[in-house]
N, C-alpha and C positions, 0 to 999 in steps of 0.2 A: 271836609270831616263830615263824618258820619257813621251810623251804625251799618253791619253786613249780619242781615240773617239769612240762616240755613236750617233746614229740619234734621239737618243731619250731624251737625255741630252746634256749640255755644255762641250765641250771638257775642260778637266786639265791636269796639270803636275804633275806626281807621281814619287815619289821614290819606288824602291822596295828591300826588306830587305829577305834574302834566311832564310828560318826557321829549314827546313828540307829536305834531298833529295840531290841528286847530284847538284853540280854546273854547270855539262856541260850540263844538263836540261834548264838551265835558258840562258846559250849562244845561246841555237837552236832558241829562239824568237825573235823579234825586238825589237827594243827601244821603237817604237810606238805600241801600242795596239790598233786593231782596232775592235771594237765588231761589228760581221755581224749578230749576232742572240742570241737567248735566249733557254734557255733549261731547264726543269723541276728539279728544285734545287733538289728535293729527289732523282730523278732518278740519276743526276748527283752526288750525293753524295754516292751512291750505286757502281757507276762505280769506283771512286776515291777509296773506301774501297776496292773494288776489285783488283786494281791495287797493292794496299799495300801487297798483296800477291802473284802477277803475277811473273811468271817467263820469260814473254815476253816484258814486261812494266815495267817501271820505273815512279817514280812521284818527283818534287820538290815543295815544297810549299812555296810561297814568300808572304808576306805580303804588303800592298801598303799604302803611307802614302802620303797625299797630300802635295807637293813640297814647299808649303808657304801658310800662312794664306788666303790668296788671292785663292788659288785653294780650299779652303775647303767647299765652299758652292757646287759647281760642283760636289767634289767629292762624297758629301751626297746627292746630287740629285741622281746621279747614284745608290749610295747602298740604300738608299732609295724606288726606283723603282723598282730595282730587289727585292729586299725585298717583297715589297707590291704584287708584283705579283708572288710571289713563284717561281723565274728565277733565272738562272746562265745565266752570259753574255757568248756567246760563241766567243772566238777571232778568228780572220783570221788565217787560219790553215797553217802551216808550213807542209814540206812532211813528216817529223818523228816524228810530236809533234802534241797534241791536246793543247789548253788553254783555261782556265774556270774562270771567275772571279764570285766570290762569295760573296754574299753581308754579313754585319757584322750581326751575330745573331745567333742563337741556332746552325743551321746546319754547321756553319763554325766554331763554336768552337768544334764541333766534330769532324772536321778534325785538327784543332790545336788551344790551348786556345787562341791565340792572334786573332782568327777570332770572338771573343766575341765583341769586339770594332773595329774591322778593315776590310777592304776588302780584301782578301784571294785571290790570282793568283795560280792556279796548273798548272802546265805543267807535261803533262803525255807524255814519249817519250817510243817509240819502241826500245826495244833492237837490236841491228844491223839492224835496218831498216826494219825488217819483217812485215808483214802484219796482225799476227796470233791475237786473242784476248785473253785478261786476263782470 
């Protein structure tokens, strides 16, 4: 549970639920997610797909839910903004992980079926803290 911050939409509180991947990836990120940029959604999707077969990286997939009915408008504001622009939100980076927010829809559904109706948070972590690429 924590807040999601974006300069382009209202802040909201969300709860995350692990769908796939190691729980230790989730513990590497802060409770509050600060979106610091955007990246092409299709390119991020390709990167996430490559990580699934990587020997140097691992990924965890979490779905985000607005914490209450009061948070839903801001949640959907961000999800719709990212979807309309074809972008993934890039979250402030931790030293050994990268975190992306994928808007609900076809691309997110390709990562996990829950992505059809919910934003997904994908945490990509380097195994052993190395700098190698997938």
